[in-house]
PAMARDO-480310 format. One record per residue: residue number from 1; residue in one letter; z, x, y of N, C-alpha, C in turn. Coordinates in steps of 0.1 Angstrom, whole numbers. Layout:
<pts>
(NUM "A" (Z X Y) (Z X Y) (Z X Y))
...
</pts>
This chain:
<pts>
(1 "M" (0 8 -12) (0 0 0) (0 9 12))
(2 "P" (-10 8 21) (-11 17 32) (-1 13 43))
(3 "F" (5 22 50) (12 20 62) (9 31 71))
(4 "Y" (12 29 84) (8 39 94) (20 43 102))
(5 "N" (21 56 103) (32 62 110) (29 61 125))
(6 "N" (40 58 132) (39 57 147) (52 64 152))
(7 "L" (51 77 152) (63 85 155) (66 86 170))
(8 "V" (78 85 173) (82 88 187) (88 102 187))
(9 "I" (82 110 195) (87 124 196) (101 125 201))
(10 "H" (109 133 195) (123 135 199) (126 150 200))
(11 "I" (133 153 211) (138 167 212) (153 167 212))
(12 "L" (159 175 203) (173 176 203) (179 179 217))
(13 "R" (189 172 221) (194 174 234) (208 179 233))
(14 "H" (211 189 240) (225 192 243) (225 201 255))
(15 "C" (235 200 263) (235 206 276) (247 216 276))
(16 "L" (245 228 281) (255 238 280) (259 243 294))
(17 "F" (272 244 296) (277 251 308) (288 260 304))
(18 "L" (288 273 307) (297 282 302) (304 290 313))
(19 "I" (317 292 312) (323 301 321) (335 308 314))
(20 "L" (336 320 318) (349 328 315) (346 342 321))
(21 "L" (351 344 333) (349 357 340) (334 361 341))
(22 "C" (326 351 342) (311 355 343) (304 342 349))
(23 "P" (292 344 353) (285 333 358) (282 322 348))
(24 "I" (278 310 353) (274 299 344) (262 303 336))
(25 "V" (261 300 323) (249 302 315) (244 288 312))
(26 "S" (231 286 312) (225 273 309) (214 275 299))
(27 "Q" (210 264 292) (199 264 283) (189 254 287))
(28 "S" (176 258 288) (165 249 292) (162 240 281))
(29 "E" (158 227 284) (155 217 274) (143 209 278))
(30 "L" (137 202 268) (128 192 271) (135 179 269))
(31 "I" (132 169 278) (140 157 278) (132 145 272))
(32 "D" (138 138 263) (133 125 258) (137 115 268))
(33 "P" (127 108 274) (130 98 285) (138 86 280))
(34 "E" (138 84 266) (145 72 261) (160 75 260))
(35 "N" (165 87 262) (179 90 260) (183 100 270))
(36 "Q" (194 98 276) (199 107 286) (207 119 280))
(37 "I" (205 130 286) (212 143 280) (226 142 284))
(38 "P" (235 145 274) (249 146 278) (251 158 287))
(39 "R" (260 156 296) (263 167 306) (277 172 304))
(40 "V" (278 186 304) (290 193 303) (293 201 316))
(41 "S" (305 200 321) (308 207 334) (322 210 334))
(42 "N" (326 217 345) (340 221 347) (347 228 336))
(43 "V" (340 237 329) (345 244 318) (354 255 323))
(44 "T" (366 256 318) (375 267 321) (382 272 308))
(45 "A" (385 284 308) (392 290 296) (403 299 301))
(46 "K" (415 298 294) (426 305 298) (434 310 286))
(47 "Q" (437 323 285) (445 328 274) (459 324 277))
(48 "I" (465 317 267) (479 312 269) (489 319 260))
(49 "G" (485 328 252) (494 335 243) (486 347 237))
(50 "L" (493 354 229) (486 366 223) (474 363 216))
(51 "N" (474 351 209) (462 348 201) (457 333 203))
(52 "E" (460 328 215) (456 314 218) (449 313 231))
(53 "V" (438 305 231) (430 303 243) (429 288 245))
(54 "S" (432 283 257) (431 269 260) (418 267 268))
(55 "V" (409 258 264) (396 255 270) (396 241 275))
(56 "S" (393 238 287) (391 225 292) (377 223 297))
(57 "Y" (372 210 296) (358 208 300) (357 193 303))
(58 "T" (346 189 310) (342 175 311) (329 173 304))
(59 "A" (328 162 296) (315 159 289) (312 144 292))
(60 "M" (300 142 297) (297 128 300) (283 125 294))
(61 "D" (282 113 288) (270 108 282) (267 94 287))
(62 "Q" (256 92 295) (253 80 302) (250 69 292))
(63 "N" (245 72 280) (242 62 270) (254 57 262))
(64 "G" (266 64 264) (278 60 257) (279 65 243))
(65 "D" (270 75 240) (270 81 226) (283 89 224))
(66 "Q" (288 89 212) (298 98 208) (291 112 207))
(67 "L" (299 122 209) (294 136 210) (299 144 199))
(68 "T" (291 154 195) (295 165 186) (297 177 195))
(69 "I" (310 181 196) (313 193 204) (315 205 196))
(70 "S" (309 216 200) (311 229 194) (313 239 204))
(71 "M" (318 251 200) (322 261 209) (317 275 204))
(72 "I" (311 282 213) (306 296 209) (311 305 219))
(73 "V" (315 317 215) (320 328 224) (309 339 224))
(74 "I" (305 343 235) (295 354 236) (301 366 242))
(75 "T" (300 377 235) (306 390 240) (297 396 251))
(76 "K" (302 406 258) (295 412 269) (282 419 265))
(77 "D" (281 422 252) (269 428 247) (260 418 240))
(78 "G" (263 405 242) (254 394 238) (256 389 224))
(79 "K" (266 394 217) (268 389 204) (275 375 204))
(80 "Q" (271 366 195) (277 353 194) (288 353 184))
(81 "V" (299 347 188) (310 346 179) (313 331 177))
(82 "F" (315 327 165) (318 313 162) (333 311 158))
(83 "P" (341 306 167) (356 305 164) (359 297 151))
(84 "K" (369 302 144) (372 296 131) (382 285 132))
(85 "Q" (392 287 141) (403 277 142) (403 271 155))
(86 "L" (398 258 156) (397 250 168) (404 237 166))
(87 "S" (411 232 176) (417 219 175) (415 212 188))
(88 "G" (417 199 188) (416 191 201) (403 184 201))
(89 "D" (397 183 213) (384 175 215) (372 184 211))
(90 "V" (371 186 198) (360 194 193) (356 188 179))
(91 "G" (343 190 175) (338 185 163) (331 171 165))
(92 "L" (332 163 155) (325 150 155) (332 140 163))
(93 "A" (324 130 168) (329 117 173) (339 119 185))
(94 "V" (335 128 194) (343 130 207) (337 121 217))
(95 "M" (346 114 224) (342 104 234) (340 112 247))
(96 "S" (331 106 256) (329 112 269) (341 111 277))
(97 "G" (343 120 287) (355 120 295) (357 133 302))
(98 "K" (367 132 311) (371 144 319) (384 150 312))
(99 "Q" (386 163 315) (398 170 311) (399 170 296))
(100 "K" (388 172 289) (389 174 275) (395 188 271))
(101 "K" (402 189 260) (409 201 257) (406 206 243))
(102 "I" (404 219 242) (403 226 230) (413 237 229))
(103 "L" (419 239 218) (428 250 216) (422 259 205))
(104 "W" (419 271 209) (413 281 200) (424 291 196))
(105 "T" (427 291 183) (436 301 177) (428 313 172))
(106 "I" (429 324 178) (420 335 175) (425 342 162))
(107 "T" (416 344 153) (420 351 140) (414 365 141))
(108 "D" (403 367 133) (398 381 133) (384 381 140))
(109 "E" (381 371 148) (367 370 154) (365 381 164))
(110 "I" (375 384 172) (374 394 183) (387 402 184))
(111 "P" (386 414 189) (399 422 192) (406 414 203))
(112 "L" (419 411 200) (426 403 210) (427 409 224))
(113 "Y" (429 422 225) (430 428 238) (417 429 245))
(114 "H" (406 425 239) (393 425 246) (389 412 251))
(115 "F" (397 401 249) (392 388 251) (387 386 266))
(116 "S" (395 390 275) (392 388 289) (382 397 295))
(117 "D" (376 406 287) (367 416 292) (353 411 291))
(118 "G" (349 402 300) (335 397 302) (331 388 291))
(119 "Y" (340 381 284) (335 372 274) (331 359 280))
(120 "V" (322 351 273) (317 339 278) (321 328 268))
(121 "V" (327 317 272) (329 306 263) (318 295 266))
(122 "E" (312 291 255) (300 282 256) (304 269 249))
(123 "I" (304 258 257) (307 245 251) (293 238 249))
(124 "V" (291 233 237) (279 226 234) (282 211 231))
(125 "A" (275 202 238) (277 188 236) (264 182 231))
(126 "D" (264 177 219) (252 171 212) (254 157 209))
(127 "D" (245 148 214) (247 134 211) (241 129 198))
(128 "Q" (236 139 190) (231 136 177) (220 125 177))
(129 "H" (213 124 188) (202 114 189) (191 118 180))
(130 "Q" (187 109 171) (178 112 161) (164 107 165))
(131 "P" (153 113 159) (140 108 162) (138 94 157))
(132 "T" (131 85 164) (128 72 159) (115 72 152))
(133 "T" (115 70 139) (103 70 131) (100 56 128))
(134 "K" (88 52 132) (83 38 130) (71 37 121))
(135 "I" (71 27 113) (59 24 105) (55 9 107))
(136 "H" (43 6 103) (39 -8 102) (36 -11 88))
(137 "W" (43 -22 83) (44 -25 69) (35 -37 66))
(138 "Q" (27 -36 56) (19 -47 51) (26 -53 39))
(139 "P" (24 -66 36) (15 -76 42) (19 -83 54))
(140 "D" (32 -82 58) (36 -90 70) (34 -83 83))
(141 "D" (28 -71 83) (25 -64 96) (37 -63 105))
(142 "A" (48 -59 99) (61 -58 107) (63 -43 111))
(143 "E" (68 -41 123) (72 -28 127) (86 -25 121))
(144 "M" (87 -14 115) (100 -10 109) (104 4 114))
(145 "V" (117 6 114) (122 19 119) (130 26 108))
(146 "L" (130 39 107) (138 46 97) (152 46 101))
(147 "V" (161 42 92) (175 44 94) (179 56 85))
(148 "P" (183 67 90) (186 79 82) (198 77 73))
(149 "A" (198 85 63) (209 85 54) (221 91 61))
(150 "G" (233 86 57) (245 91 64) (258 84 58))
(151 "T" (269 88 63) (282 83 60) (289 77 72))
(152 "F" (295 66 70) (302 60 82) (315 53 77))
(153 "L" (323 49 87) (335 42 84) (332 27 86))
(154 "M" (332 19 76) (329 5 76) (341 -3 77))
(155 "G" (340 -14 86) (351 -23 87) (359 -21 100))
(156 "S" (370 -29 101) (378 -29 113) (392 -34 110))
(157 "E" (402 -28 116) (415 -33 114) (418 -45 123))
(158 "E" (408 -48 132) (410 -59 142) (405 -72 136))
(159 "M" (396 -71 126) (390 -83 120) (396 -87 107))
(160 "Q" (399 -100 105) (407 -104 93) (400 -100 80))
(161 "H" (387 -102 79) (381 -100 66) (374 -87 65))
(162 "A" (376 -78 74) (369 -65 75) (379 -53 72))
(163 "Q" (389 -56 65) (399 -45 62) (399 -42 47))
(164 "P" (403 -30 43) (406 -19 52) (393 -11 56))
(165 "I" (394 -4 67) (383 6 70) (382 15 59))
(166 "H" (369 18 55) (367 26 43) (354 34 45))
(167 "K" (353 45 39) (341 54 41) (330 50 31))
(168 "V" (318 49 36) (307 44 29) (295 54 31))
(169 "E" (288 57 20) (276 66 21) (264 57 19))
(170 "I" (254 59 28) (242 50 28) (230 59 26))
(171 "S" (221 55 17) (208 62 15) (199 57 26))
(172 "A" (189 66 29) (179 62 40) (171 50 36))
(173 "F" (167 42 46) (159 30 44) (152 27 57))
(174 "Y" (141 19 56) (135 13 67) (139 -1 70))
(175 "M" (141 -5 82) (145 -18 86) (136 -24 96))
(176 "D" (133 -37 95) (125 -44 105) (131 -41 119))
(177 "T" (123 -37 129) (127 -35 142) (133 -48 148))
(178 "Y" (126 -59 145) (130 -73 150) (133 -82 139))
(179 "E" (140 -93 142) (142 -104 133) (129 -110 129))
(180 "V" (127 -114 117) (115 -121 112) (112 -133 122))
(181 "T" (99 -133 126) (96 -143 136) (90 -156 130))
(182 "V" (89 -166 138) (82 -179 134) (68 -176 129))
(183 "G" (61 -168 137) (47 -165 134) (46 -158 120))
(184 "Q" (55 -148 118) (54 -141 105) (57 -151 93))
(185 "Y" (67 -159 95) (70 -168 84) (59 -179 82))
(186 "K" (52 -183 92) (41 -192 90) (30 -185 83))
(187 "R" (27 -172 85) (17 -165 78) (21 -164 63))
(188 "F" (34 -162 60) (38 -162 47) (36 -175 40))
(189 "T" (40 -186 46) (38 -199 39) (23 -203 38))
(190 "D" (15 -199 48) (1 -202 47) (-6 -194 36))
(191 "F" (-2 -181 34) (-8 -173 24) (-4 -176 10))
(192 "T" (9 -180 8) (14 -182 -5) (15 -197 -9))
(193 "G" (15 -206 1) (17 -220 -3) (31 -224 -5))
(194 "Y" (40 -214 -1) (55 -217 -2) (58 -230 5))
(195 "E" (66 -238 -1) (69 -251 4) (81 -250 15))
(196 "Y" (77 -253 27) (87 -253 38) (85 -265 47))
(197 "N" (95 -273 49) (92 -286 56) (101 -288 68))
(198 "D" (106 -278 74) (115 -280 86) (109 -274 99))
(199 "W" (96 -274 99) (89 -268 111) (93 -276 124))
(200 "A" (94 -289 123) (98 -297 135) (111 -292 141))
(201 "E" (121 -290 132) (134 -285 136) (133 -271 142))
(202 "V" (126 -263 136) (124 -249 141) (119 -250 155))
(203 "A" (109 -258 158) (102 -258 171) (112 -262 182))
(204 "K" (122 -270 179) (132 -274 189) (139 -263 195))
(205 "F" (142 -252 187) (150 -241 191) (142 -228 192))
(206 "S" (132 -226 184) (124 -214 184) (109 -219 187))
(207 "P" (106 -221 200) (93 -228 204) (81 -220 203))
(208 "T" (82 -206 201) (70 -198 201) (70 -190 188))
(209 "E" (58 -184 185) (57 -176 173) (65 -163 174))
(210 "E" (69 -159 186) (77 -147 188) (92 -149 188))
(211 "H" (96 -162 186) (110 -164 185) (114 -162 170))
(212 "P" (127 -159 168) (131 -157 154) (130 -169 145))
(213 "M" (126 -167 133) (126 -178 123) (140 -182 120))
(214 "I" (142 -196 121) (155 -201 118) (154 -213 108))
(215 "F" (165 -220 106) (165 -230 95) (160 -225 82))
(216 "V" (163 -212 79) (159 -207 66) (172 -205 57))
(217 "T" (171 -209 45) (182 -207 36) (181 -192 31))
(218 "W" (191 -188 24) (191 -175 18) (179 -174 8))
(219 "Y" (176 -185 1) (165 -185 -9) (152 -184 -1))
(220 "D" (151 -190 10) (138 -189 18) (136 -175 23))
(221 "A" (147 -168 27) (146 -154 31) (142 -145 20))
(222 "M" (148 -147 8) (145 -139 -3) (131 -141 -8))
(223 "A" (126 -153 -7) (112 -156 -11) (102 -148 -2))
(224 "Y" (105 -148 11) (97 -140 20) (97 -126 17))
(225 "C" (109 -120 14) (111 -106 11) (103 -102 -1))
(226 "V" (103 -111 -12) (95 -108 -24) (81 -107 -21))
(227 "W" (76 -117 -13) (61 -116 -9) (58 -104 -1))
(228 "A" (66 -100 8) (64 -88 17) (67 -75 10))
(229 "K" (71 -76 -3) (75 -63 -10) (87 -56 -3))
(230 "K" (96 -64 2) (108 -59 8) (120 -65 2))
(231 "R" (132 -64 8) (144 -71 4) (153 -73 16))
(232 "L" (163 -81 14) (173 -82 24) (182 -70 24))
(233 "P" (188 -66 36) (197 -55 36) (210 -58 29))
(234 "T" (217 -48 23) (230 -50 18) (239 -51 31))
(235 "E" (251 -57 29) (260 -58 40) (263 -44 46))
(236 "A" (265 -34 37) (268 -21 42) (257 -15 50))
(237 "E" (244 -17 45) (233 -12 52) (232 -19 65))
(238 "W" (234 -32 66) (233 -39 78) (243 -33 89))
(239 "E" (256 -32 85) (265 -27 95) (262 -13 99))
(240 "Y" (258 -4 90) (255 10 93) (243 10 103))
(241 "A" (233 2 100) (221 1 109) (225 -4 123))
(242 "A" (233 -15 123) (237 -22 136) (245 -13 145))
(243 "R" (253 -4 139) (261 6 147) (252 16 154))
(244 "G" (240 18 150) (230 26 157) (235 41 158))
(245 "G" (243 46 148) (247 59 149) (260 62 156))
(246 "L" (266 51 161) (279 52 168) (290 49 158))
(247 "A" (302 56 160) (313 54 151) (324 48 160))
(248 "R" (333 40 153) (345 34 159) (341 26 172))
(249 "R" (330 19 171) (326 10 182) (325 -4 178))
(250 "S" (327 -13 187) (326 -28 183) (312 -33 184))
(251 "Y" (304 -27 193) (290 -32 195) (280 -21 193))
(252 "P" (267 -25 192) (257 -15 190) (256 -4 201))
(253 "W" (262 -7 213) (261 3 224) (274 9 228))
(254 "G" (285 4 223) (298 9 227) (309 -1 224))
(255 "T" (319 0 233) (331 -8 231) (331 -21 239))
(256 "I" (322 -23 248) (321 -35 256) (306 -40 255))
(257 "I" (305 -53 259) (292 -59 258) (290 -68 270))
(258 "N" (278 -70 274) (275 -80 285) (262 -88 281))
(259 "Q" (259 -98 289) (248 -107 285) (234 -101 289))
(260 "Q" (234 -89 295) (222 -82 297) (218 -74 284))
(261 "Q" (228 -73 275) (226 -65 263) (223 -73 251))
(262 "A" (228 -85 251) (226 -94 239) (227 -109 242))
(263 "N" (222 -117 234) (221 -131 236) (233 -138 228))
(264 "Y" (244 -140 235) (256 -146 230) (262 -156 240))
(265 "T" (272 -163 237) (277 -173 246) (290 -170 253))
(266 "D" (290 -172 266) (302 -173 274) (305 -187 276))
(267 "F" (315 -192 269) (318 -207 268) (321 -213 281))
(268 "D" (325 -205 291) (327 -210 304) (315 -214 312))
(269 "N" (304 -207 309) (292 -208 317) (279 -211 310))
(270 "D" (279 -212 296) (267 -212 288) (265 -225 280))
(271 "D" (267 -237 287) (264 -249 280) (250 -251 275))
(272 "N" (241 -244 282) (227 -246 279) (220 -232 274))
(273 "R" (228 -224 268) (223 -211 263) (212 -214 253))
(274 "L" (201 -206 254) (190 -208 245) (187 -196 236))
(275 "L" (181 -199 225) (176 -188 217) (164 -181 224))
(276 "Q" (164 -168 222) (154 -159 229) (144 -154 219))
(277 "S" (132 -151 224) (122 -144 215) (127 -130 212))
(278 "V" (122 -125 201) (128 -112 196) (124 -101 206))
(279 "G" (133 -91 207) (130 -79 214) (133 -80 229))
(280 "N" (139 -91 234) (142 -92 248) (154 -84 253))
(281 "F" (161 -79 244) (173 -71 248) (172 -57 243))
(282 "P" (180 -48 249) (178 -33 245) (181 -30 231))
(283 "A" (174 -20 226) (176 -16 212) (188 -7 211))
(284 "N" (193 -6 199) (205 3 196) (199 17 194))
(285 "G" (208 26 189) (205 40 188) (194 43 177))
(286 "Y" (192 33 168) (182 35 158) (169 28 161))
(287 "G" (169 21 173) (156 14 177) (156 0 172))
(288 "L" (167 -6 168) (167 -20 163) (172 -29 174))
(289 "H" (164 -40 175) (167 -50 186) (175 -62 179))
(290 "D" (184 -68 188) (190 -80 184) (200 -80 172))
(291 "T" (206 -68 170) (216 -68 159) (229 -74 164))
(292 "A" (230 -77 176) (242 -84 181) (236 -97 188))
(293 "G" (240 -109 183) (236 -121 189) (222 -126 185))
(294 "N" (217 -135 192) (205 -142 190) (206 -151 177))
(295 "V" (204 -145 165) (206 -153 153) (214 -145 143))
(296 "F" (222 -152 135) (228 -146 123) (217 -141 114))
(297 "E" (220 -131 106) (211 -125 97) (217 -125 83))
(298 "W" (209 -130 73) (213 -130 59) (213 -116 53))
(299 "C" (223 -114 45) (224 -101 37) (223 -104 22))
(300 "L" (221 -94 14) (220 -96 0) (233 -100 -7))
(301 "D" (244 -95 -1) (257 -95 -8) (263 -109 -10))
(302 "A" (270 -111 -21) (279 -122 -22) (291 -119 -12))
(303 "F" (297 -130 -6) (308 -128 2) (321 -127 -6))
(304 "D" (328 -116 -3) (341 -113 -10) (350 -107 0))
(305 "D" (361 -115 3) (370 -110 14) (379 -99 9))
(306 "K" (378 -96 -4) (386 -84 -9) (377 -73 -13))
(307 "F" (365 -74 -11) (355 -64 -16) (358 -50 -9))
(308 "Y" (362 -50 3) (364 -37 10) (375 -29 3))
(309 "K" (384 -35 -4) (395 -28 -10) (390 -20 -23))
(310 "N" (379 -24 -29) (375 -17 -41) (360 -15 -42))
(311 "S" (353 -15 -31) (339 -13 -31) (336 2 -35))
(312 "R" (325 4 -41) (321 18 -44) (317 25 -32))
(313 "R" (317 38 -31) (315 45 -19) (300 46 -16))
(314 "K" (291 48 -25) (277 50 -22) (269 37 -24))
(315 "D" (262 32 -14) (254 21 -14) (260 9 -21))
(316 "P" (271 4 -16) (278 -7 -23) (271 -20 -21))
(317 "L" (273 -29 -31) (267 -42 -31) (277 -52 -38))
(318 "A" (281 -62 -31) (291 -72 -36) (284 -82 -45))
(319 "G" (290 -86 -55) (284 -96 -64) (281 -90 -78))
(320 "E" (278 -99 -87) (276 -95 -101) (262 -90 -104))
(321 "L" (252 -93 -95) (239 -89 -98) (235 -76 -91))
(322 "S" (226 -68 -97) (221 -56 -91) (210 -60 -82))
(323 "L" (205 -50 -74) (193 -52 -66) (181 -58 -73))
(324 "A" (178 -51 -85) (167 -56 -93) (169 -70 -98))
(325 "E" (181 -73 -102) (184 -86 -108) (183 -97 -97))
(326 "L" (188 -94 -85) (187 -103 -74) (173 -106 -70))
(327 "K" (164 -96 -70) (150 -98 -66) (144 -107 -77))
(328 "K" (147 -105 -89) (140 -112 -100) (146 -126 -102))
(329 "N" (159 -128 -100) (166 -140 -103) (173 -147 -91))
(330 "F" (168 -145 -79) (176 -150 -67) (177 -165 -68))
(331 "G" (168 -172 -74) (169 -186 -74) (181 -192 -82))
(332 "T" (187 -183 -90) (199 -187 -98) (212 -185 -91))
(333 "V" (212 -178 -80) (224 -175 -72) (230 -187 -67))
(334 "L" (243 -189 -68) (251 -200 -63) (262 -196 -54))
(335 "S" (266 -184 -54) (278 -180 -46) (274 -178 -31))
(336 "G" (284 -179 -23) (281 -177 -8) (276 -163 -5))
(337 "R" (267 -162 5) (261 -150 9) (265 -146 23))
(338 "V" (265 -133 25) (270 -127 38) (260 -130 49))
(339 "L" (266 -133 61) (258 -135 73) (264 -125 83))
(340 "R" (255 -118 91) (260 -108 100) (253 -109 114))
(341 "G" (260 -104 124) (254 -103 137) (257 -113 147))
(342 "G" (263 -125 143) (266 -135 153) (253 -142 158))
(343 "S" (255 -150 168) (243 -157 173) (245 -161 188))
(344 "Y" (234 -167 193) (235 -172 207) (245 -183 209))
(345 "R" (250 -189 199) (260 -200 200) (274 -194 199))
(346 "Y" (276 -181 196) (289 -176 194) (293 -166 205))
(347 "S" (306 -165 207) (312 -156 218) (311 -142 214))
(348 "A" (315 -133 223) (314 -118 221) (321 -114 209))
(349 "E" (333 -120 206) (341 -115 194) (333 -116 181))
(350 "Y" (323 -126 180) (316 -129 168) (303 -122 167))
(351 "V" (299 -114 177) (287 -106 176) (290 -91 175))
(352 "R" (302 -88 171) (306 -74 168) (299 -69 156))
(353 "V" (297 -56 155) (290 -50 144) (299 -51 131))
(354 "D" (312 -54 132) (320 -54 120) (324 -69 117))
(355 "Y" (319 -79 124) (323 -93 121) (316 -98 109))
(356 "R" (323 -104 99) (317 -109 87) (318 -124 87))
(357 "D" (307 -130 83) (306 -144 81) (299 -147 68))
(358 "Y" (298 -160 64) (290 -163 51) (287 -177 51))
(359 "A" (278 -181 42) (274 -195 40) (269 -196 26))
(360 "N" (268 -209 21) (262 -211 8) (247 -208 9))
(361 "P" (241 -203 -2) (227 -198 -1) (217 -209 2))
(362 "D" (221 -222 1) (212 -233 5) (214 -238 19))
(363 "H" (223 -231 26) (226 -236 40) (215 -231 49))
(364 "R" (211 -240 58) (201 -237 69) (206 -243 82))
(365 "F" (204 -235 93) (210 -239 106) (202 -233 117))
(366 "D" (204 -238 129) (195 -234 141) (198 -220 146))
(367 "A" (208 -213 140) (211 -200 145) (211 -190 133))
(368 "G" (204 -193 123) (204 -185 111) (190 -179 108))
(369 "G" (188 -166 108) (176 -160 105) (178 -148 95))
(370 "F" (169 -138 97) (170 -126 88) (160 -116 92))
(371 "R" (162 -104 87) (153 -93 88) (153 -85 75))
(372 "C" (143 -77 73) (141 -71 59) (143 -56 60))
(373 "V" (144 -50 48) (145 -35 46) (136 -32 35))
(374 "V" (132 -19 34) (126 -13 22) (132 1 20))
(375 "N" (133 5 7) (138 18 4) (129 29 9))
(376 "V" (134 40 12) (125 52 15) (121 58 1))
(377 "P" (108 60 -1) (104 65 -14) (110 79 -16))
(378 "K" (114 81 -29) (120 94 -32) (110 103 -38))
</pts>
C-alpha cells in the first residue's frame, strides 16, 4: 500500500550561555519556526567548598516545553569535562523559570585547586522537540503523524479513576492528525455499503464534511478502522500521544488551558457552544489537533477502573482480547470501552489528558468520535 512522506524539517534546538571568569560563549543554531528556542541566561557559578560548586541560571521556553538540562565544563585549553555528580535543576523534565540551581560535587574530573583558573561552565537547555514526520494513508487519504517510541508516567493522583501514576513504555506508531471527519466516514460507507442511518442527526451538529464524525458507536469506529487497515489507539497510546511529549502536565500544552487552545465549555458563558471543524485549534507537540475537547474519542480498551494497578509496562491493553482478536471479533465485544479527550460539551476538568471516561460499545452521541492509528513497520 503506497503512502507518501511529507517530512517537516526539524533542527535540534538548544541555547547556551556560559560564564565563569570568562566571556559568554554561545552556539549558533538554525531555527525551526514552529517551535521557539529555549533561552538560558544569568548563569553564575561559585565554588562553595573544597569540592562543591553552586551554579544558578535562568531557563525560559515560550512553548511551555519541559527542558532537559545538562552541564559541561570547558577547561582553559578547550577540553570538555562532563561532571559526574550533579543534583538540583538538572536532567530530564526541568520546568522553565528563574534562579534554577545545580550543585556540582567534584570528583576526579578536574584538579580541585585549578577550578577557578579560567574554567567555563556551560548550561545546555534542550526542549527535546522532535521532527514531525507526516504520511498520507490510503484508502481513507488521512494525514498521520509519527508518535515516537518512549516511556511516560501515565495517570494522575488528582483524577479518581487514573490512579496510581505508573510508568508505561510505548512503541512507535502513526496517529491521525485529525479526528475522522464526516467526509471520510461518508466515503467509507459509500465504498463498502456499510449500513449507517444517522446522517440527519450528524448534520445537526457536524454540518460540513470537515467536521468530526459523531454519533458513531465503538462498533462503527472499529468497522471504519478495519476498512482503512488501521485500528483504534489503546488508552495508553492515546494518553501518550495527547501529552505531546510533555510530562506531568494536565493539558497538551501545559498546566493551564483556555478556549483559544481547545473547544470545551465554560458553563457560565457557553450555552450555545458549537462543535468545530477539525484542526481549528493549535496542535500539540506531536502535531496532533483536538486531543483536548471538540469530541470524545473511542479507544480499544475495555474500561477497568483498577487496571492501572496491575497493567503491564509495555504497550498495555485492558480487556480479555488481544489486538488481533479485537480486530477479528470486535462485533462480539459487550464490555464498556474507554473514551478520551472530553468534548465541546464538557468543562476544562474533563478535557485533561489524564481524564478517563467510558460508554457501552453500542452507545452513540453528539460528542463522540474517534481517530485511528497504525503500527510502525518493524
